[in-house]
C-alpha positions as CSV (number, residue, x, y, z in Angstrom):
1,M,0.0,0.0,0.0
2,K,2.9,2.4,0.8
3,S,4.4,1.9,-2.7
4,F,1.0,2.8,-4.3
5,S,0.6,6.0,-2.3
6,L,4.2,7.0,-3.1
7,S,3.7,6.3,-6.8
8,F,0.4,8.3,-6.7
9,V,2.2,11.3,-5.1
10,G,5.0,11.0,-7.6
11,L,2.5,11.0,-10.5
12,Y,0.7,14.0,-9.0
13,L,3.9,16.0,-8.6
14,A,5.0,15.1,-12.1
15,T,1.6,16.2,-13.5
16,A,1.8,19.5,-11.6
17,V,5.3,20.2,-13.0
18,V,4.1,19.4,-16.5
19,S,1.0,21.6,-16.3
20,V,3.1,24.5,-15.0
21,S,5.3,24.4,-18.1
22,Q,2.3,24.4,-20.5
23,P,1.6,27.6,-22.4
24,A,-1.1,29.9,-21.1
25,Q,-4.7,29.0,-21.8
26,A,-6.7,31.0,-24.3
27,Q,-7.8,34.3,-22.8
28,N,-11.1,36.2,-23.1
29,F,-11.3,39.6,-24.5
30,P,-11.1,42.4,-22.0
31,K,-14.2,44.2,-20.9
32,A,-15.4,47.0,-23.2
33,P,-14.2,50.4,-22.2
34,P,-16.7,53.2,-21.5
35,N,-18.6,54.4,-24.6
36,C,-17.6,51.2,-26.5
37,V,-19.6,48.0,-27.2
38,Y,-18.6,44.7,-28.6
39,L,-20.3,44.0,-31.9
40,R,-22.3,40.8,-32.3
41,E,-21.4,38.2,-34.9
42,V,-24.2,37.8,-37.5
43,T,-25.0,34.1,-37.3
44,T,-24.4,33.4,-33.6
45,G,-25.1,36.7,-31.9
46,R,-22.0,36.3,-29.8
47,T,-19.5,39.1,-29.2
48,S,-16.5,37.0,-30.0
49,I,-16.0,34.1,-32.3
50,R,-13.5,31.2,-32.4
51,K,-12.6,29.7,-35.7
52,T,-10.2,27.1,-37.1
53,I,-9.0,27.8,-40.6
54,A,-10.2,25.3,-43.1
55,S,-7.9,23.8,-45.8
56,N,-9.1,26.1,-48.5
57,N,-9.8,29.2,-46.3
58,S,-13.5,28.8,-47.1
59,N,-14.5,29.9,-43.6
60,A,-12.4,33.0,-43.6
61,N,-15.2,35.7,-43.4
62,T,-16.9,36.7,-40.2
63,D,-19.5,39.5,-40.2
64,F,-20.3,41.6,-37.1
65,V,-23.5,43.8,-37.0
66,V,-23.2,47.5,-36.2
67,P,-26.3,48.6,-34.2
68,T,-28.5,51.2,-35.8
69,G,-29.4,54.4,-34.1
70,V,-25.9,54.9,-32.6
71,S,-23.1,56.9,-34.3
72,F,-19.7,55.3,-33.8
73,S,-16.5,57.3,-34.4
74,N,-14.0,54.4,-34.3
75,Y,-13.6,50.7,-34.1
76,I,-11.0,48.3,-32.7
77,G,-10.4,44.9,-34.2
78,K,-9.2,42.3,-31.6
79,F,-7.5,39.1,-32.6
80,I,-6.1,36.3,-30.4
81,P,-4.2,33.6,-32.4
82,E,-4.1,30.1,-30.9
83,N,-1.0,29.1,-32.8
84,N,2.4,30.6,-33.5
85,D,2.0,31.1,-37.2
86,R,1.4,33.6,-39.9
87,Y,-2.1,35.0,-40.4
88,R,-3.5,37.5,-42.9
89,V,-6.1,39.8,-41.4
90,E,-8.4,42.1,-43.3
91,A,-11.4,44.2,-42.2
92,N,-14.0,45.7,-44.5
93,L,-16.8,48.1,-43.6
94,K,-20.1,47.4,-45.4
95,Y,-22.5,50.4,-46.1
96,A,-26.2,50.6,-46.9
97,D,-25.5,51.8,-50.5
98,N,-23.8,48.4,-51.3
99,T,-20.2,49.9,-51.1
100,T,-17.4,48.7,-48.9
101,S,-14.2,50.2,-47.5
102,R,-11.1,48.1,-46.6
103,V,-9.8,49.5,-43.3
104,I,-7.3,46.7,-42.3
105,D,-5.0,44.6,-44.5
106,R,-2.0,43.2,-42.8
107,S,0.0,40.1,-42.3
108,I,0.9,39.0,-38.7
109,Q,3.6,36.6,-37.6
110,A,1.6,35.8,-34.6
111,R,2.5,34.7,-31.1
112,R,0.1,32.2,-29.5
113,F,-2.5,33.7,-27.2
114,Y,-1.2,37.3,-27.6
115,L,-3.9,39.9,-28.0
116,Y,-3.5,41.9,-31.2
117,Q,-5.5,45.1,-31.5
118,Q,-6.0,47.3,-34.5
119,P,-8.0,50.6,-34.3
120,F,-9.7,51.9,-37.4
121,R,-12.2,54.5,-38.6
122,T,-14.6,54.7,-41.4
123,P,-13.0,56.7,-44.3
124,T,-16.4,58.1,-45.2
125,A,-19.1,60.0,-43.3
126,A,-21.4,57.1,-43.7
127,Q,-22.0,54.6,-40.8
128,P,-21.5,51.0,-41.8
129,F,-24.1,48.4,-41.0
130,Q,-21.5,45.5,-40.8
131,V,-17.9,45.0,-40.2
132,N,-16.5,42.0,-42.2
133,A,-13.4,40.4,-40.9
134,R,-11.4,38.0,-43.1
135,V,-8.7,35.9,-41.5
136,T,-6.6,33.4,-43.6
137,G,-3.6,31.3,-42.8
138,N,-2.4,27.8,-42.6
139,R,-4.8,24.9,-42.3
140,N,-5.9,23.9,-38.8
141,T,-4.6,27.1,-37.1
142,A,-7.2,28.7,-34.8
143,Y,-8.0,32.1,-33.6
144,Q,-10.5,34.2,-31.6
145,L,-11.9,37.4,-33.0
146,A,-14.0,40.4,-31.8
147,V,-14.7,44.0,-32.8
148,L,-15.4,46.9,-30.6
149,A,-17.4,50.0,-31.8
150,C,-16.8,53.2,-29.9
151,R,-18.6,56.6,-29.7
Protein backbone atom coordinates (compact mmCIF):
# COMPACT_ATOMS: atom_id res chain seq x y z
CA MET A 1 0.00 0.00 0.00
CA LYS A 2 2.85 2.38 0.75
CA SER A 3 4.36 1.94 -2.72
CA PHE A 4 1.01 2.77 -4.32
CA SER A 5 0.61 6.01 -2.34
CA LEU A 6 4.19 7.04 -3.11
CA SER A 7 3.67 6.32 -6.81
CA PHE A 8 0.44 8.29 -6.75
CA VAL A 9 2.15 11.26 -5.06
CA GLY A 10 5.01 11.04 -7.56
CA LEU A 11 2.55 10.99 -10.47
CA TYR A 12 0.68 13.96 -8.98
CA LEU A 13 3.90 15.99 -8.62
CA ALA A 14 5.01 15.08 -12.14
CA THR A 15 1.61 16.18 -13.48
CA ALA A 16 1.83 19.45 -11.56
CA VAL A 17 5.28 20.18 -13.02
CA VAL A 18 4.11 19.38 -16.54
CA SER A 19 1.01 21.57 -16.25
CA VAL A 20 3.09 24.54 -15.03
CA SER A 21 5.30 24.35 -18.11
CA GLN A 22 2.35 24.36 -20.54
CA PRO A 23 1.58 27.60 -22.43
CA ALA A 24 -1.08 29.93 -21.07
CA GLN A 25 -4.67 29.03 -21.84
CA ALA A 26 -6.73 31.05 -24.29
CA GLN A 27 -7.79 34.33 -22.83
CA ASN A 28 -11.06 36.16 -23.06
CA PHE A 29 -11.26 39.61 -24.53
CA PRO A 30 -11.09 42.40 -21.95
CA LYS A 31 -14.23 44.21 -20.85
CA ALA A 32 -15.36 46.97 -23.23
CA PRO A 33 -14.17 50.43 -22.19
CA PRO A 34 -16.75 53.17 -21.46
CA ASN A 35 -18.57 54.40 -24.62
CA CYS A 36 -17.65 51.20 -26.49
CA VAL A 37 -19.59 48.01 -27.20
CA TYR A 38 -18.56 44.67 -28.61
CA LEU A 39 -20.34 44.03 -31.90
CA ARG A 40 -22.29 40.79 -32.29
CA GLU A 41 -21.40 38.19 -34.91
CA VAL A 42 -24.21 37.81 -37.48
CA THR A 43 -24.95 34.08 -37.27
CA THR A 44 -24.35 33.35 -33.57
CA GLY A 45 -25.11 36.70 -31.91
CA ARG A 46 -21.96 36.27 -29.83
CA THR A 47 -19.53 39.12 -29.21
CA SER A 48 -16.49 36.98 -29.95
CA ILE A 49 -16.00 34.07 -32.28
CA ARG A 50 -13.47 31.23 -32.39
CA LYS A 51 -12.57 29.68 -35.73
CA THR A 52 -10.20 27.06 -37.08
CA ILE A 53 -8.96 27.78 -40.58
CA ALA A 54 -10.23 25.27 -43.15
CA SER A 55 -7.92 23.80 -45.77
CA ASN A 56 -9.14 26.15 -48.50
CA ASN A 57 -9.82 29.18 -46.26
CA SER A 58 -13.52 28.79 -47.10
CA ASN A 59 -14.54 29.92 -43.59
CA ALA A 60 -12.36 33.04 -43.63
CA ASN A 61 -15.15 35.66 -43.44
CA THR A 62 -16.90 36.70 -40.25
CA ASP A 63 -19.48 39.50 -40.17
CA PHE A 64 -20.30 41.64 -37.13
CA VAL A 65 -23.48 43.76 -36.96
CA VAL A 66 -23.19 47.48 -36.24
CA PRO A 67 -26.26 48.57 -34.22
CA THR A 68 -28.48 51.19 -35.82
CA GLY A 69 -29.36 54.44 -34.12
CA VAL A 70 -25.88 54.88 -32.64
CA SER A 71 -23.12 56.90 -34.27
CA PHE A 72 -19.72 55.29 -33.76
CA SER A 73 -16.53 57.29 -34.36
CA ASN A 74 -14.01 54.44 -34.33
CA TYR A 75 -13.62 50.68 -34.10
CA ILE A 76 -11.04 48.28 -32.67
CA GLY A 77 -10.42 44.86 -34.17
CA LYS A 78 -9.23 42.31 -31.60
CA PHE A 79 -7.48 39.10 -32.59
CA ILE A 80 -6.07 36.29 -30.43
CA PRO A 81 -4.21 33.56 -32.38
CA GLU A 82 -4.08 30.10 -30.85
CA ASN A 83 -0.99 29.07 -32.83
CA ASN A 84 2.43 30.56 -33.45
CA ASP A 85 1.97 31.08 -37.18
CA ARG A 86 1.44 33.64 -39.95
CA TYR A 87 -2.08 35.02 -40.39
CA ARG A 88 -3.47 37.50 -42.91
CA VAL A 89 -6.09 39.79 -41.38
CA GLU A 90 -8.44 42.10 -43.29
CA ALA A 91 -11.40 44.21 -42.20
CA ASN A 92 -13.99 45.73 -44.49
CA LEU A 93 -16.85 48.06 -43.63
CA LYS A 94 -20.15 47.43 -45.44
CA TYR A 95 -22.49 50.36 -46.13
CA ALA A 96 -26.21 50.56 -46.91
CA ASP A 97 -25.49 51.78 -50.48
CA ASN A 98 -23.75 48.42 -51.26
CA THR A 99 -20.23 49.89 -51.10
CA THR A 100 -17.37 48.72 -48.91
CA SER A 101 -14.18 50.19 -47.47
CA ARG A 102 -11.11 48.13 -46.61
CA VAL A 103 -9.76 49.48 -43.34
CA ILE A 104 -7.29 46.75 -42.30
CA ASP A 105 -5.04 44.64 -44.51
CA ARG A 106 -2.02 43.19 -42.76
CA SER A 107 0.01 40.06 -42.29
CA ILE A 108 0.92 39.02 -38.74
CA GLN A 109 3.60 36.61 -37.64
CA ALA A 110 1.56 35.85 -34.56
CA ARG A 111 2.45 34.69 -31.07
CA ARG A 112 0.11 32.19 -29.50
CA PHE A 113 -2.53 33.74 -27.18
CA TYR A 114 -1.18 37.28 -27.64
CA LEU A 115 -3.91 39.92 -27.98
CA TYR A 116 -3.49 41.92 -31.20
CA GLN A 117 -5.54 45.12 -31.50
CA GLN A 118 -6.00 47.33 -34.54
CA PRO A 119 -7.99 50.58 -34.31
CA PHE A 120 -9.69 51.90 -37.44
CA ARG A 121 -12.21 54.51 -38.59
CA THR A 122 -14.63 54.71 -41.42
CA PRO A 123 -13.01 56.66 -44.28
CA THR A 124 -16.39 58.14 -45.23
CA ALA A 125 -19.06 60.05 -43.31
CA ALA A 126 -21.44 57.08 -43.70
CA GLN A 127 -22.00 54.65 -40.85
CA PRO A 128 -21.45 50.99 -41.79
CA PHE A 129 -24.09 48.37 -41.02
CA GLN A 130 -21.54 45.54 -40.79
CA VAL A 131 -17.86 44.95 -40.17
CA ASN A 132 -16.51 42.04 -42.20
CA ALA A 133 -13.37 40.39 -40.86
CA ARG A 134 -11.41 38.01 -43.07
CA VAL A 135 -8.67 35.88 -41.53
CA THR A 136 -6.62 33.44 -43.58
CA GLY A 137 -3.63 31.31 -42.76
CA ASN A 138 -2.38 27.77 -42.59
CA ARG A 139 -4.85 24.91 -42.30
CA ASN A 140 -5.93 23.92 -38.79
CA THR A 141 -4.65 27.10 -37.15
CA ALA A 142 -7.19 28.66 -34.81
CA TYR A 143 -7.97 32.13 -33.55
CA GLN A 144 -10.49 34.23 -31.64
CA LEU A 145 -11.92 37.44 -33.04
CA ALA A 146 -13.96 40.39 -31.75
CA VAL A 147 -14.73 43.96 -32.85
CA LEU A 148 -15.37 46.95 -30.59
CA ALA A 149 -17.37 49.97 -31.77
CA CYS A 150 -16.79 53.23 -29.86
CA ARG A 151 -18.61 56.58 -29.71
